[in-house]
C-alpha positions as CSV (number, residue, x, y, z in Angstrom):
1,M,72.0,17.8,-33.4
2,R,68.8,17.8,-35.5
3,R,65.8,18.9,-33.5
4,A,68.0,18.4,-30.5
5,L,66.6,18.6,-26.9
6,C,69.1,21.4,-26.3
7,L,72.9,21.9,-26.2
8,V,73.1,20.9,-22.5
9,L,72.0,17.4,-23.3
10,A,75.2,16.8,-25.2
11,L,77.0,17.4,-21.9
12,L,74.8,15.1,-19.7
13,A,77.2,12.1,-19.9
14,L,80.0,14.4,-18.6
15,L,78.3,15.6,-15.5
16,P,78.9,13.9,-12.2
17,F,75.8,12.9,-10.1
18,G,74.5,14.5,-7.0
19,G,71.4,16.4,-5.9
20,K,73.3,19.7,-5.4
21,A,71.8,22.8,-3.9
22,S,69.3,24.8,-6.0
23,A,70.5,26.7,-9.1
24,Q,68.6,29.5,-10.8
25,A,65.7,28.1,-12.7
26,E,66.9,29.2,-16.2
27,I,65.4,27.2,-19.0
28,T,68.0,26.8,-21.8
29,G,65.9,25.0,-24.3
30,S,63.1,22.6,-25.0
31,M,62.8,19.4,-26.9
32,A,61.4,20.2,-30.4
33,L,58.7,17.7,-31.3
34,D,57.2,17.3,-34.8
35,Y,54.2,15.1,-34.1
36,A,54.1,14.1,-30.4
37,E,51.6,16.1,-28.3
38,N,51.4,14.2,-25.1
39,F,54.8,15.0,-23.5
40,S,57.1,17.9,-23.3
41,V,60.7,18.4,-22.0
42,D,62.4,21.6,-20.8
43,C,66.1,21.7,-19.8
44,Y,67.8,23.9,-17.3
45,A,71.2,25.5,-17.2
46,D,72.7,23.2,-14.7
47,G,71.8,19.9,-16.2
48,A,68.3,19.0,-15.0
49,T,65.4,18.4,-17.4
50,R,61.7,18.8,-16.6
51,L,59.4,16.2,-18.1
52,R,55.6,16.7,-18.3
53,I,53.3,13.8,-19.3
54,A,49.5,14.5,-18.7
55,Q,49.3,15.1,-15.0
56,Q,52.9,14.0,-14.3
57,D,55.6,16.6,-13.7
58,V,59.0,15.2,-12.8
59,L,62.7,16.2,-12.9
60,L,65.2,14.0,-14.7
61,L,68.6,14.4,-13.1
62,P,71.8,13.2,-14.6
63,E,74.7,12.7,-12.3
64,G,75.8,16.1,-10.8
65,A,72.8,18.1,-12.0
66,S,71.4,20.7,-9.7
67,I,67.7,21.1,-8.7
68,P,66.4,24.3,-10.2
69,D,64.9,26.9,-7.9
70,G,61.1,26.5,-7.4
71,L,61.2,22.9,-8.6
72,E,62.4,21.3,-5.3
73,A,59.0,19.6,-4.7
74,L,58.9,17.7,-8.0
75,P,59.6,13.9,-8.0
76,R,63.1,13.1,-9.2
77,I,64.3,10.4,-11.5
78,P,68.1,9.8,-12.0
79,I,69.2,9.3,-15.6
80,P,70.3,7.3,-17.4
81,A,67.8,4.8,-16.1
82,E,68.8,1.2,-15.6
83,N,67.0,-2.0,-14.9
84,I,63.8,-0.6,-16.4
85,Y,60.5,-2.4,-16.0
86,L,58.5,-1.9,-19.2
87,A,54.9,-2.5,-18.3
88,S,53.9,-1.1,-21.7
89,S,54.0,-3.5,-24.6
90,S,54.4,-0.6,-27.1
91,A,57.7,0.7,-25.6
92,P,60.1,-2.2,-26.0
93,D,60.4,-2.0,-29.8
94,L,61.4,1.7,-29.5
95,F,64.2,0.7,-27.0
96,L,65.3,-2.0,-29.4
97,Q,65.5,0.3,-32.4
98,M,67.7,2.9,-30.7
99,G,70.0,0.2,-29.3
100,A,68.9,0.5,-25.7
101,L,67.3,-2.9,-25.0
102,D,70.1,-3.6,-22.5
103,A,68.5,-0.9,-20.3
104,V,65.4,-3.0,-20.0
105,R,65.4,-5.7,-17.3
106,Y,61.7,-6.5,-16.9
107,T,58.6,-6.9,-19.0
108,S,54.9,-7.3,-18.2
109,T,54.3,-9.4,-21.3
110,V,54.7,-13.1,-21.1
111,Y,57.1,-14.9,-23.5
112,E,54.4,-16.6,-25.5
113,S,52.8,-13.2,-26.4
114,W,56.0,-11.7,-27.9
115,N,56.3,-11.7,-31.7
116,I,59.6,-9.7,-31.8
117,P,62.5,-12.2,-32.1
118,E,65.0,-10.0,-30.4
119,I,62.9,-9.7,-27.3
120,R,62.1,-13.4,-27.2
121,N,65.8,-14.0,-27.5
122,A,66.5,-11.7,-24.5
123,L,63.9,-13.5,-22.5
124,D,65.4,-16.9,-23.5
125,K,68.8,-15.7,-22.2
126,E,67.2,-14.1,-19.1
127,Q,68.5,-10.7,-20.1
128,I,64.9,-9.6,-19.7
129,L,62.7,-11.2,-17.0
130,Y,58.9,-11.4,-16.8
131,A,57.9,-9.4,-13.7
132,G,54.2,-9.9,-13.6
133,K,51.2,-8.2,-15.2
134,Y,51.2,-4.4,-15.1
135,S,48.4,-4.5,-12.6
136,A,50.0,-7.1,-10.4
137,P,53.8,-6.8,-10.7
138,D,56.3,-9.0,-8.8
139,Y,57.4,-6.3,-6.4
140,E,60.0,-8.6,-4.8
141,L,61.6,-9.3,-8.1
142,L,61.7,-5.6,-9.1
143,L,63.4,-4.8,-5.8
144,T,65.9,-7.6,-6.1
145,E,68.1,-5.9,-8.7
146,G,67.2,-2.4,-8.0
147,C,64.7,-1.4,-10.7
148,G,65.5,2.1,-11.7
149,L,62.3,3.1,-13.5
150,V,58.8,1.7,-14.2
151,I,57.2,2.7,-17.4
152,E,53.5,1.9,-17.5
153,N,50.9,2.5,-20.1
154,S,47.6,4.3,-19.2
155,M,45.9,1.0,-18.3
156,I,47.6,1.3,-14.9
157,L,45.2,4.2,-14.1
158,H,42.5,1.5,-13.8
159,S,44.7,-0.2,-11.1
160,P,45.9,2.7,-9.0
161,A,46.8,0.5,-6.1
162,A,49.6,-1.1,-8.1
163,K,51.0,2.2,-9.1
164,E,50.8,3.5,-5.5
165,K,52.6,0.5,-4.1
166,L,55.4,0.8,-6.7
167,E,55.9,4.4,-5.6
168,A,55.7,3.5,-1.9
169,L,58.5,1.0,-2.5
170,G,60.6,3.9,-3.8
171,L,60.3,2.9,-7.5
172,P,59.8,5.9,-9.8
173,V,56.8,5.4,-12.2
174,L,56.1,7.1,-15.5
175,V,52.8,6.5,-17.3
176,E,53.2,6.9,-21.0
177,Y,50.5,8.3,-23.2
178,S,51.8,7.4,-26.7
179,S,48.5,5.7,-27.6
180,Y,46.8,9.0,-27.2
181,E,48.8,10.6,-30.0
182,P,46.6,11.8,-32.8
183,H,49.2,11.2,-35.5
184,P,50.9,7.7,-35.9
185,L,54.3,9.4,-36.1
186,G,53.6,11.0,-32.7
187,R,53.7,7.5,-31.3
188,V,57.1,6.9,-32.9
189,E,58.4,10.2,-31.6
190,W,58.2,8.9,-28.0
191,I,61.5,7.2,-28.9
192,K,63.1,10.7,-28.2
193,L,61.8,10.6,-24.6
194,Y,63.1,7.1,-24.1
195,G,66.4,8.1,-25.6
196,L,66.7,10.9,-23.1
197,L,65.8,8.5,-20.2
198,C,68.5,6.0,-21.1
199,G,71.3,8.2,-22.6
200,K,70.5,7.4,-26.2
201,L,69.0,10.6,-27.5
202,P,71.2,11.0,-30.6
203,E,70.4,7.4,-31.6
204,A,66.7,8.0,-30.9
205,E,66.6,11.1,-33.0
206,E,68.5,9.4,-35.9
207,Y,65.9,6.6,-35.9
208,F,63.0,9.0,-35.8
209,D,64.5,11.0,-38.7
210,R,64.6,7.9,-40.8
211,Q,61.0,7.1,-40.1
212,A,60.0,10.7,-40.8
213,A,61.8,10.6,-44.2
214,I,59.9,7.4,-45.1
215,F,56.6,9.1,-44.2
216,H,57.4,12.3,-46.1
217,A,58.0,10.3,-49.2
218,V,54.4,9.2,-49.4
219,E,52.4,11.8,-47.4
220,N,51.9,14.2,-50.4
221,T,51.0,11.6,-53.0
222,E,47.5,11.8,-54.5
223,P,44.7,9.9,-52.7
224,S,44.0,6.6,-54.3
225,G,40.3,6.8,-53.9
226,K,40.2,3.2,-52.7
227,T,38.4,2.0,-49.7
228,V,39.8,-0.4,-47.1
229,A,38.1,-2.6,-44.5
230,F,40.5,-3.6,-41.6
231,F,38.9,-6.2,-39.4
232,H,38.8,-9.6,-37.8
233,I,36.2,-12.1,-36.8
234,S,35.7,-12.1,-33.1
235,P,35.3,-15.3,-31.0
236,S,31.6,-14.5,-30.6
237,G,31.2,-14.4,-34.4
238,G,30.9,-10.6,-34.7
239,V,33.2,-8.5,-36.9
240,T,35.7,-6.3,-35.0
241,V,36.6,-3.2,-37.0
242,R,38.5,0.0,-36.2
243,R,36.9,3.2,-35.2
244,R,37.3,6.3,-37.4
245,A,39.7,8.0,-34.9
246,D,41.8,4.9,-34.4
247,Y,45.5,5.1,-35.5
248,I,45.1,2.2,-37.9
249,T,42.4,4.1,-39.7
250,R,44.6,7.2,-39.6
251,M,47.4,5.3,-41.2
252,I,45.1,4.0,-44.0
253,E,44.1,7.6,-44.7
254,L,47.7,8.9,-44.6
255,A,48.6,6.1,-47.2
256,G,45.9,7.5,-49.5
257,G,43.0,5.3,-48.7
258,E,39.6,5.7,-47.0
259,T,38.0,3.4,-44.5
260,A,35.0,1.5,-45.8
261,I,33.5,1.3,-42.3
262,T,31.8,4.6,-41.7
263,D,28.5,3.5,-40.1
264,L,29.3,2.9,-36.5
265,P,27.5,3.7,-33.2
266,A,28.7,6.7,-31.3
267,A,31.7,6.0,-29.2
268,E,30.9,5.5,-25.6
269,N,34.4,4.7,-24.4
270,A,38.0,5.1,-25.4
271,L,38.3,1.8,-27.2
272,S,39.8,1.8,-30.6
273,T,37.6,-1.0,-32.0
274,E,34.0,-1.8,-32.4
275,T,32.3,-5.2,-32.9
276,I,29.4,-5.2,-35.3
277,Q,27.2,-7.8,-36.8
278,M,28.2,-9.5,-40.0
279,E,25.1,-8.1,-41.8
280,S,26.4,-4.5,-41.1
281,F,29.9,-5.4,-42.1
282,Y,28.6,-7.0,-45.3
283,A,26.6,-3.9,-46.2
284,Q,29.6,-1.6,-45.7
285,A,32.6,-3.7,-46.9
286,R,31.2,-5.7,-49.7
287,G,32.3,-3.1,-52.2
288,A,35.6,-2.2,-50.5
289,D,38.6,-2.2,-52.8
290,V,40.9,-3.8,-50.2
291,L,40.3,-6.1,-47.2
292,I,42.9,-6.4,-44.5
293,Y,42.4,-9.2,-42.0
294,N,43.9,-8.6,-38.6
295,G,45.7,-11.9,-38.1
296,T,47.4,-10.6,-34.9
297,A,44.2,-10.6,-32.9
298,V,42.8,-14.1,-33.4
299,G,45.2,-15.9,-35.8
300,A,46.3,-15.4,-39.3
301,V,44.5,-16.8,-42.4
302,P,47.1,-18.8,-44.4
303,D,45.2,-18.9,-47.7
304,M,41.9,-17.9,-49.4
305,E,40.3,-21.2,-48.5
306,A,40.9,-20.5,-44.8
307,F,39.6,-16.9,-45.3
308,L,36.4,-18.0,-47.0
309,A,35.8,-20.5,-44.3
310,L,35.4,-17.6,-41.8
311,S,32.1,-16.7,-43.6
312,P,30.6,-17.8,-46.9
313,L,29.5,-14.2,-47.5
314,F,33.1,-13.2,-48.2
315,A,32.8,-14.8,-51.6
316,D,30.6,-11.9,-52.7
317,F,33.1,-9.2,-51.8
318,K,34.8,-7.1,-54.5
319,A,38.2,-7.4,-52.9
320,V,38.0,-11.2,-52.9
321,R,37.1,-11.2,-56.6
322,D,39.9,-8.7,-57.4
323,G,42.6,-10.6,-55.3
324,E,43.0,-7.7,-52.9
325,V,42.7,-9.6,-49.6
326,W,45.6,-9.1,-47.2
327,C,46.5,-10.3,-43.7
328,T,48.7,-8.6,-41.1
329,E,52.0,-10.3,-40.0
330,K,51.8,-11.3,-36.3
331,S,54.5,-8.8,-35.2
332,M,52.9,-5.7,-36.7
333,F,51.2,-4.4,-33.5
334,Q,54.3,-4.8,-31.4
335,R,56.4,-2.9,-33.9
336,S,55.5,0.5,-32.5
337,S,58.6,1.9,-34.2
338,A,57.4,1.1,-37.7
339,A,54.4,3.4,-38.3
340,A,56.1,5.0,-41.3
341,D,57.1,1.6,-42.8
342,I,53.5,0.4,-42.3
343,I,52.1,3.5,-44.0
344,R,54.5,3.0,-46.9
345,E,53.4,-0.6,-47.3
346,L,49.7,0.4,-47.1
347,H,50.4,3.0,-49.9
348,A,52.0,0.2,-52.0
349,I,49.0,-2.0,-51.5
350,L,46.6,0.9,-52.5
351,S,48.7,1.9,-55.5
352,G,49.0,-1.7,-56.8
353,E,52.8,-1.7,-56.4
354,A,53.0,-4.1,-53.5
355,N,54.7,-7.5,-53.7
356,D,52.6,-10.4,-52.3
357,Q,54.9,-10.6,-49.3
358,L,55.7,-7.4,-47.4
359,S,57.2,-6.9,-43.9
360,Y,53.9,-6.3,-42.2
361,F,51.3,-7.6,-44.6
362,Y,50.9,-10.6,-47.0
363,R,48.4,-11.2,-49.8
364,V,45.9,-14.0,-49.1
365,K,45.8,-16.3,-52.1
């Protein structure tokens, strides 16, 4: 198995469940990760695996696995997990791509906010249920069908009472840190962890390998030398742009471009965006080779007339004159599995090889 967790994982489905007496804490292997830096997995001789995410340290126990010596105090999560509550909107697409959406029973995102057809369909059929916002979950609903695992994003750290109550009710909680990954493919590689959690590791690795191959096909191409401004007009009339360290900016760079927005105030928080005045945006982006409007945030622009209606200043922009104004498709930010595909499409835009209609972008005409 390519970059497999370890040989013992191939036997997980064959092991009967139990919390048997301690076995010698012999590590037989670790999950090899190419890009992800914010989780690690070690596996032990008698079937247990140890997962570390930030300050979290837990044992994943398939049926029949023993608890290794010295690790008896660690919280335990039985795997494969069932009836999962995904209170992280970035995770469901990864479950979908490895064929494990049936392990997901609850979501914290309302139906109207989903742009992934398969998830909307599952909500329509009540295969997935809305179980409340991440910070105010429907505890009774989660307990009704025996939620096997709660996966939160790091926003839950601002609502510790909700996490504490979930745990007090006996629901295991993992806080995922995929948004902290410095490389866009690191976010995608979290699919391996989710594959381990729900018994789909081979499928997860296969999907990740395909994404990695797509990325490798463009990563060593020559830089285009073109500048890109990725933005949207905020409700207040300001221009919301991406910070230099944001993953969208990183994808633009990996595709061979450069961000046109370099003059930003020093970051005072962990937000990935900054809202600036139109005058500052005009000064920095007027000469940008490509404009990409974030239609996911506040609504898409269907044509150039609608785009120019946002501000008369846009008529002076080089990208408008050159016909290089693009808009994101509304599903782009929920397709967390597609970082390599998005980089490939950005590369096509920058190289002049893109069709007017791509999977994640379309040309504004």
